[in-house]
C-alpha positions as CSV (number, residue, x, y, z in Angstrom):
1,X,103.6,91.8,100.8
2,X,100.3,91.6,102.6
3,X,97.8,89.5,100.6
4,X,94.8,90.9,102.5
5,X,95.9,94.5,101.8
6,X,96.3,93.7,98.1
7,X,92.8,92.1,98.0
8,X,91.3,95.2,99.7
9,X,93.0,97.5,97.2
10,X,91.6,95.4,94.3
11,X,88.1,95.7,95.6
12,X,88.4,99.4,96.2
13,X,89.6,99.8,92.6
14,X,86.3,98.6,91.3
15,X,84.0,100.2,93.9
16,X,83.1,103.2,91.7
17,X,82.1,101.0,88.9
18,X,79.9,98.8,91.2
19,X,78.2,101.8,92.9
20,X,77.4,103.4,89.6
21,X,76.1,100.1,88.2
22,X,73.8,99.7,91.3
23,X,72.5,103.3,90.9
24,X,72.0,102.9,87.2
25,X,69.1,100.4,87.9
26,X,67.0,103.2,89.5
27,X,66.6,105.3,92.6
28,X,68.5,103.6,95.5
29,X,69.1,104.3,99.1
30,X,72.7,104.2,100.5
31,X,72.0,101.3,102.9
32,X,70.6,99.2,100.0
33,X,73.9,99.9,98.2
34,X,75.9,98.8,101.2
35,X,73.8,95.6,101.5
36,X,74.3,94.7,97.9
37,X,78.0,95.4,98.0
38,X,78.4,93.4,101.1
39,X,76.4,90.4,99.7
40,X,78.7,90.5,96.7
41,X,81.7,90.3,99.1
42,X,82.9,93.8,98.3
43,X,83.2,94.9,101.9
44,X,82.6,98.6,102.3
45,X,81.5,100.7,105.3
46,X,79.5,103.9,105.5
47,X,82.7,105.8,106.1
48,X,83.9,104.8,102.6
49,X,80.5,104.9,100.8
50,X,79.3,108.4,101.8
51,X,82.5,110.3,100.8
52,X,82.5,108.4,97.5
53,X,78.9,109.3,96.8
54,X,79.7,112.9,97.6
55,X,82.6,112.9,95.2
56,X,80.4,111.3,92.5
57,X,77.7,114.0,93.1
58,X,80.3,116.8,92.9
59,X,81.6,115.3,89.7
60,X,78.1,115.5,88.3
61,X,77.7,111.7,87.9
62,X,75.0,111.2,90.5
63,X,72.2,113.2,92.0
64,X,69.9,112.6,94.9
65,X,66.5,113.6,96.2
66,X,65.1,113.5,99.7
67,X,62.1,111.3,100.3
68,X,60.0,111.4,103.4
69,X,60.0,108.2,105.5
70,X,57.1,106.9,107.6
71,X,59.6,105.2,109.9
72,X,62.1,108.0,110.7
73,X,63.9,110.9,109.1
74,X,63.8,111.6,105.3
75,X,65.9,109.3,103.1
76,X,68.3,110.3,100.4
77,X,67.8,108.4,97.2
78,X,70.5,108.4,94.5
79,X,70.1,108.4,90.7
80,X,72.6,108.6,87.8
81,X,72.8,111.8,85.8
82,X,73.2,111.7,82.0
83,X,76.9,112.3,82.5
84,X,76.9,109.5,85.0
85,X,75.4,107.1,82.5
86,X,78.0,108.1,79.9
87,X,80.8,107.7,82.4
88,X,79.4,104.3,83.5
89,X,79.3,103.1,79.9
90,X,83.0,104.2,79.4
91,X,83.9,102.4,82.6
92,X,82.1,99.3,81.3
93,X,84.2,99.3,78.2
94,X,87.4,99.6,80.2
95,X,86.3,96.8,82.6
96,X,85.7,94.5,79.7
97,X,89.1,95.3,78.2
98,X,90.8,94.8,81.6
99,X,89.1,91.5,82.4
100,X,89.8,90.2,78.9
101,X,93.4,91.1,79.2
102,X,93.7,89.7,82.7
103,X,92.0,86.5,81.6
104,X,94.4,86.1,78.7
105,X,97.4,86.6,81.0
106,X,96.2,84.3,83.7
107,X,95.1,81.5,81.4
108,X,98.6,81.2,79.8
109,X,100.3,78.0,80.9
110,X,103.6,78.3,82.7
111,X,106.5,76.7,80.9
112,X,108.4,74.0,82.7
113,X,112.2,74.3,83.0
114,X,112.6,71.6,80.3
115,X,110.3,73.6,77.9
116,X,112.2,76.8,78.5
117,X,115.5,75.4,77.6
118,X,114.3,74.1,74.2
């Protein structure tokens, strides 16, 4: 198995949660999301982010508005809908359950061969 591929898949698996969490703090521009995700070492590119934002919008979880910019074209700022907030809360519960379960499994000590035979 390829370690790097597994790591990428793990990061992709939590991408929706992270994006919704970022948007839940208030209006946010896509490039700011990319910057925060990258600084958190969740590597994502525009070609991944924009289709995901479109899916979240079509699912009724996020909305956006256009804001005029003094330094170029208008910018699209994203916000959570009421359904998006409910969805994020449910994802948060699932995340806590998963991290707790994973921590429990990872923290168990491995038995030595001598211990196994007793």
